[in-house]
N, C-alpha and C positions, 0 to 999 in steps of 0.2 A: 235216300238222298233226293231232295226236291230240286228240280231244275227250273230256275227262275231267272236265267241270264239273258233271255231273248229280248229283242226290242219290241215285239208284239205290235208291229206297225200295220199288219193286215186288218186289224180292227178299225183302223182309220181314226184313232184318237191320239192326242198329244202324249198322254201317259201310257207306258207299256201296259198291255192288257192284264198282266198278272197283278197289277196294282190298281186296276179299275174297281170301283165299288160294285159289289154284287149283293143286292138286298141289304145295303148298308155297311158291308164289310169288304175290305180289299179281297180280291179273288185269291191271292196268295194266302191270306189269313184263313179263308174257308178251306183251302186245300190242306193247310197245316192242321187245322182243327179236325178235319176228317181223318187224317192219318194219326193224330194223337188219340183218337177214339179206338185205335186198333191195338189191343194188348200185346200182339206179337212184336211190335216195333219198340225197340229199346231206346233209340236215339234218332233225332232228325237233324240232318245237315242240309242247309240250303245253299245253293250256288246262285249268285246274282251277277248281274252285269256291272261293268265299270260305271261309276257315277250313279248307281242306284241305292247308295247307302241310306240316304234320308228316306226314300220311299220304303225301303226294307224295314228301317227302324220304326216307322209309323205303322206299318202293316203287322209287325210282330211285337209291338209294345206290350209288355206284361208277360211275355213268354220267356221261359228260361231255356234258351237255345244256344248252341255253340256259335261263335262268331261266323258270319257267312264267308264263303269262299268266293273270290272274284273269278268269274269264268273267262273264257277266251273268245276268239272271234267267231267260232262255230259251236254248235251244240256238242259235237264230238270233242272239241277241245275243252269245253266247259266241264263235261263229264269226267274227262281225264284229270283235270285239275282237282275236281272234287274227290276223285278216287285217291289221288296222291295225298291229299290232306287227310283222308280217312286212314291211309296206310299206317300212320303212326299209331293208330288205335287197334290195328290188326283185327278187324272184324272177320267172322267166318263167312257171313253172307251179307249181301247188300241188295236193296231194292231201289230202283231208279224210277222216279215218277215225275210227270210233267206238272208244273205249277198251274197250268191251264186246264187241269182235270180236277175240279173241286168236289166230285161226287164219288170218289173211290170208297167202297163200303168195307167194313171189317170182314165181311164174308169173302169179298174179292181178294183182299190182302191175305186172308187165311188160306185161300186156295193156292196163291203163289208161294206162300211160305211152306205149305204142305208139299208142293211139288219139288221144293229144294231138298226134301229128304231123300229123293232118288235121282235128281238131275242137277247138273251144274248150271243150267240156264232154263228159265221158265218165262213163258210169254202168254199173257191173257189175250184171247182172240175172240172175235165175233164172226159168225158165218156171214157170207155174202149172199143176200137174199134177192137182190135186184138183178135184172138182166144187165150184162155189161156190154157196152158198145165202144168201139174205137172211133173217135171223131178227129177229122183232120183239121188243119189250120183254118180252113174256110168254113168250118162248122158243119161239114157233111159227114154223115155216118158212113164209114167205109167198111166196117166189119163188126161181127158179133163175137165176143170173147167168151170162152167157156169159163164158168164160175165154179165148177166142181173142184174141191180141194183148196179153194181160196179162203182166206180169212182176213179180217180187219184187225190189225195189231193195236193194242192198247198199252198203257202203263197202269200200275207199276210192273216193271219187268224185274225178275229176281235172278240173282247170280251167286255162284261161288265167288267170293271177293277176289281171291288170287287169280282166278281164271279171267275175270273181267278186266282187272288191272293189267295183266300181262297182254291181253288182246289189244287193249287201248294203247299200250306202249309200242307194240309191234306194228300197229296199223294206224299210227297217228297221221299218216299222209293220205289215208283213204277218206272217202266221203260217204259215210253210212248214215241213214236216216234214223236208225235206232240202235240200241245196244245189243239186241239180239243179232242184228246184222254184223256187228263188230266181232262177236265171238264166233259167228258162223264162218268168218274168214279163217279161223283156226280149226275148222272142222268140228267144233263143239256142237253136239246135238242139242236142240232147243225143244223143250217139252211145252206143248200147248195146253192151257187150261181155259175154262170158260170165262169170257169177259162179261161185261154188263152194259146194256144199252144206255143206262143213266151215266155211265162213266165216259161221257163224250168229251172231246177236247173243244174248249171255247176258242173259236177262231174269228167268227164274223159277228155282226150285229144280231143276226138271226139266232146265233148260238147264245148270245147274251140274253136275248128275250126268252129263249127256251130255258136257260138256267134260272132266270128270275121266276118264271112260271113254275118250274119244278120246286123251287124253294117255297113259293107261296102255297103249294099243294101239300107240302109235308106236314103231317099232323104234329102239333106241339102242345105241351102243357104250359100254362102261364102261371108265373109266381111273382109276387111283389115283395119288395124288401124296403125297410125304412131305417134311417139312421139319423141320429141327433148328436151334436157335439157343442161344447162351450169352451172358450178360452178367454182368460182375462188379458187386458192390455198390460204391457210391460214396457218401460223405457229402454232405449238402446238396442232394440231388436227390429228387424225389417218386418213389414206387414205382408204376409204371403197368403194369397187366396187363389185357389184353382191353379196353383203352380206359378202364379204371376206376382211379382213384387209391386205393390201399389204405393204411391206416395202418401205418407201419413206420419204424424209426429211420434207414434208409438207402434210397436208390433204386438204380437200375441205371445204370451208366456206358454212354454211347453217344453217337453223333453226333446221333441223333434223340431221341425220348423214351425209347428203349431198351425198348420194350414187347416183351419176349422172347416172349410168347405170340402176339401178332399177327405178329411176324416169322416164327415157325415156321409159322403157318397161311398166311401170304403165300407163303413159299417152297414150301410144299406145293402151293398152287394153281399157281404158276409151273412147278413140276416136272411137274404133271399135263398141261400144255400145252407142255412142253419149251421154256420161255422164259427159261432162265437162273435167276438168283436176285435177291434184293433189290439186292445191290450192283451188278449190271449195269444195273439200271433207275434206281437212286438211289444213285450213288456217294457214299461217306462223305466224299470230298474236296470235294464240292460244298456250298458254304455255304448253298444254298437249303434244304437238308434239316436244318440244325442245329435241334435241339429240336422238329422238326415232329412232330405226332401221327402215330403209326404207322398209324392208321386210313386215312390218305392212301395208304399203300403197299398196304393191304389192298383199298381201293376200286379202285385201279389194277389189281390182279391179278384181282379179280372181274369188272371190266369187260372184260379180255382174254378171260377164260373165256366170258363171255356173248356177246361179239362173235363168237365162233366157233359160236354156237348151243348152247353148253354149259350144263349145269345143275349146280349144286353139290348133290349128293344127301345127303351126310353129312360131318360134320367130327368128328374125334376128337382132342382136345388133351390132352396130359399135361404138367403143370408139375412140374418136378423141383427139390426143395430142402427144407431143414430148416425154414426160417422165411422169411416168415410162414406160419402155418397157413392152407391154402387152404379147408379144409372150411367154416368160417363164412361164406366169401364165394363159395362155389361157385355158388349159384343166381344171384347178382348177375352174376358173370363170365359165366356161361352165357347169361343173358338179354342181356347187352351184346354178346357175340360173335354171337349169333343175330340181333340187331337190325342189327349192322354188315353182316352177310351177307344180310339180308332173307330169313332162313329161319325156319321154325317151330322153336321151341326143342327139339322132339322130335327134330330132325335134327342137333342139336349136343350133343356130349359134352365136358365139362370134368372132368378128373381130376387128381389130384396124388399124388406119391409122393416118397419120400426115397431116398437112397443108403446108408442105414444108417450114417451118419457117415463114409462113405468118400469120398475125392476132394474136389475144390474145393467141390462142393455140400454135402457132408457137413461140411466145415469152415466152412460158412456164408460162403463167399467170393463167392457169386453164385447165380444161378438159371439153369436150363436149361429148354427146352421142346421137346417133340416133337409133331408133328402129322401126321395122315394124313387125306387127303380122298378122297372118292369122287365122281367126275365122270361125267356122261353126255353124249353128243353124238349128233346125228342121224346115221343111217347114210348 
């Protein structure tokens, strides 16, 4: 269960920190992608704040996740609401993780899961290595604190589900800073396992800079993919490009909404991971895809890329045809495509060209689109 209900105001930005871009992707998306790389986790449930639905939808676009749970006024209340929602599925164990910790590794998650084989509560911790001082309100150091036996708590914290749910129900009026503290109120022993320095919580601008630097240092392998698609014009249909309906006297013929631009980008993504083409995933003979928005195909492809730990680094799309003129709509199309991919617009290019009146595009019989994508994957 991913806790993303906080306001994140300590970062000092208008948008909550879990939705801030981190190396081109929302932080929440990076956290979810990290957890999706952990084979021990069967399902991810996200808890968000009231009024964050649009931010959540943009951050998780293309992922097949259960609907988010709306949290409460405090973290503890939000966790309880998430647990109550999960109770209908009766899981044996649950891991609770902060959305602002985007670097949880499969090894860390594995240690927590392994600990649950012998304990009802598991907490990843780091040793305290710095000397601790008590400082008063005036900024004066008044005492030195012993650090022996102290640890810095992290998430994900793992629990026997029934134990955690019961503790939250019993102690809803208490103010605990984490879930290990809630079960401790019931006398439940908490097993400590080794945390990780890279699994830090992003709270300040300095933390954001550290996270950006960490992502920049991670070795990646780069792959490119290309896609090409063609659709003929047809009367009586809307013209849809990049998910946007443009004014034109004809639309494009096709089984779906015939968005030639999104089809080209989708095929480029599928090509980058050697997963065939749109037709192999969404056969045109299947009535389920009749007139469906092509954003559905794009979301499917982006989900496959990200499930492999991949990042979409850049997209270059060229629309080919005489009419309609793309120039007046370029910024709108670019913004829409970037939004569908959950990318910064600076990493998305939309261009247009003609064939100098040659061929079917030159005769205004249809439109074509060509796309190239750059993808990166962990080594």
